[in-house]
C-alpha positions, 0 to 999 in steps of 0.5 A, a space after each residue: 045733764 043728760 049724756 054728759 059723759 058722751 058730750 065730754 068724750 066728744 069735746 075732749 076728742 075735738 079739743 085734741 084735734 081728733 074730731 073736726 067739723 066743716 063749714 056745713 057743720 058735718 063732723 069728721 074723724 081725724 084718724 091719725 090723731 085719734 089713737 093718742 086722743 083716746 089714750 089721753 081720754 082714757 088716762 085723764 078720767 082714770 087719774 082723776 078717779 085714782 087721785 080722788 080729786 073732786 076739784 079736777 073732776 069738776 074742772 074736767 066736766 066744766 071744760 068738756 061737759 057742755 054742749 057747744 052751739 055747733 054740736 047743738 045745731 048738728 044734733 038738731 039736724 038729726 033729731 028726726 032720726 029714729 033712735 030705737 034701731 035694732 040691727 039685724 045681723 043675718 049671721 046671727 039668725 043662722 046661729 
């Protein structure tokens, strides 16, 4: 599956309450919960790797590695946005 790592991260953060959506399908970051959620997101895969647990890795991806219908709808809304955006930082042109 393409982008499984990104989807897993997103779903993990939602599961921990650090991301939420409103009735219009827009997503919101819950900053008070984000620090702990990111710490847990870092810890869990690293422990799976350290233990070499293939079964835990499969379970993690089974739980978090799928695009939910809600996320799929949100992605459809932004499907026409260009993805090859190259930021233009004025300060870098001056260096």
